[in-house]
C-alpha positions in Angstrom: -85.9 12.1 -69.8 -83.6 13.1 -72.6 -81.5 14.9 -70.1 -80.6 11.7 -68.3 -77.2 10.1 -69.1 -78.6 6.9 -70.7 -78.6 5.6 -74.2 -81.8 3.5 -73.8 -84.6 2.1 -71.8 -85.9 -1.3 -70.7 -89.6 -1.2 -71.4 -92.1 -3.3 -69.5 -94.9 -4.2 -71.9 -98.6 -4.0 -71.3 -101.0 -6.0 -73.5 -104.6 -6.3 -74.4 -104.7 -9.1 -71.8 -103.1 -7.0 -69.1 -103.6 -3.3 -70.1 -103.0 -1.9 -66.6 -100.2 -4.2 -65.6 -97.0 -4.6 -67.6 -96.1 -8.2 -68.0 -94.5 -10.7 -70.3 -93.9 -13.7 -68.2 -92.2 -16.2 -70.5 -92.5 -19.4 -68.4 -96.3 -19.9 -68.5 -98.5 -22.5 -70.1 -100.5 -20.1 -72.2 -98.6 -18.5 -75.0 -98.7 -14.8 -75.6 -100.0 -13.7 -79.0 -98.7 -10.9 -81.2 -102.3 -9.7 -81.5 -102.3 -8.9 -77.8 -99.3 -6.5 -78.3 -100.5 -4.5 -81.3 -101.1 -1.4 -79.2 -97.7 -1.7 -77.6 -96.1 -2.1 -81.1 -98.1 0.9 -82.4 -97.1 3.0 -79.4 -93.4 2.1 -79.8 -93.5 2.9 -83.5 -95.1 6.3 -82.8 -92.6 7.2 -80.1 -89.7 9.5 -81.0 -87.0 8.2 -78.6 -84.6 11.0 -79.6 -81.3 9.9 -78.1 -82.6 6.6 -76.6 -81.2 4.4 -79.3 -80.7 1.1 -77.3 -84.2 0.2 -76.1 -85.2 -3.3 -74.9 -88.5 -5.1 -74.2 -88.6 -6.5 -70.6 -89.4 -10.2 -70.0 -89.7 -12.0 -66.7 -89.1 -15.7 -65.8 -91.7 -15.7 -63.0 -94.3 -16.7 -62.1 -93.4 -20.2 -63.2 -96.4 -22.0 -64.4 -94.6 -25.0 -65.8 -91.9 -27.4 -64.8 -89.1 -28.9 -66.8 -91.1 -31.9 -67.9 -94.0 -29.9 -69.4 -94.5 -29.1 -73.1 -92.4 -26.1 -74.0 -94.4 -25.1 -77.1 -96.2 -22.3 -75.3 -92.9 -20.9 -74.1 -91.3 -21.0 -77.5 -94.4 -19.2 -78.9 -94.1 -16.5 -76.2 -90.5 -15.9 -77.0 -91.5 -15.6 -80.7 -94.2 -13.1 -79.7 -91.7 -11.1 -77.6 -89.1 -11.0 -80.4 -91.7 -10.0 -83.0 -93.1 -7.2 -80.8 -89.6 -5.9 -80.1 -88.6 -6.0 -83.7 -91.8 -4.4 -85.1 -91.6 -1.8 -82.3 -88.1 -0.8 -83.4 -86.3 -2.0 -80.2 -82.8 -3.4 -80.1 -83.8 -6.6 -78.4 -85.0 -8.3 -75.2 -84.0 -7.8 -71.6 -84.7 -11.1 -69.8 -85.0 -11.1 -66.0 -84.3 -14.7 -64.9 -84.7 -14.2 -61.2 -87.3 -16.1 -59.3 -89.5 -13.7 -57.3 -92.4 -16.0 -56.3 -92.5 -19.4 -54.7 -91.4 -21.3 -51.6 -90.1 -18.8 -49.1 -91.4 -15.7 -51.0 -95.1 -15.9 -50.4 -96.1 -17.4 -53.8 -96.5 -20.8 -55.2 -95.0 -22.8 -58.1 -96.7 -25.6 -59.9 
């Protein structure tokens, strides 16, 4: 990979909750916890990225499990978890994908 003409990566995270499926869906009613991402953080800290100096943790907007009138405390906690994992893992920041992939017309549902 070091031969590719890139300075960094966008890394989709896996967690203790979803070890086989990368996810960090921000707009859900259950907050993510830093404890669930300890293995990810340890893996990032142990990785020598060589020339990949600008790496980001990937976050998704969907699936939407809330609406605009719900309590946003879980969402704020999930953002804090994501920023903590990125910082402790030595990443530059977060890469947020705001597109809506599920819901009406796409085969999924929204609350």
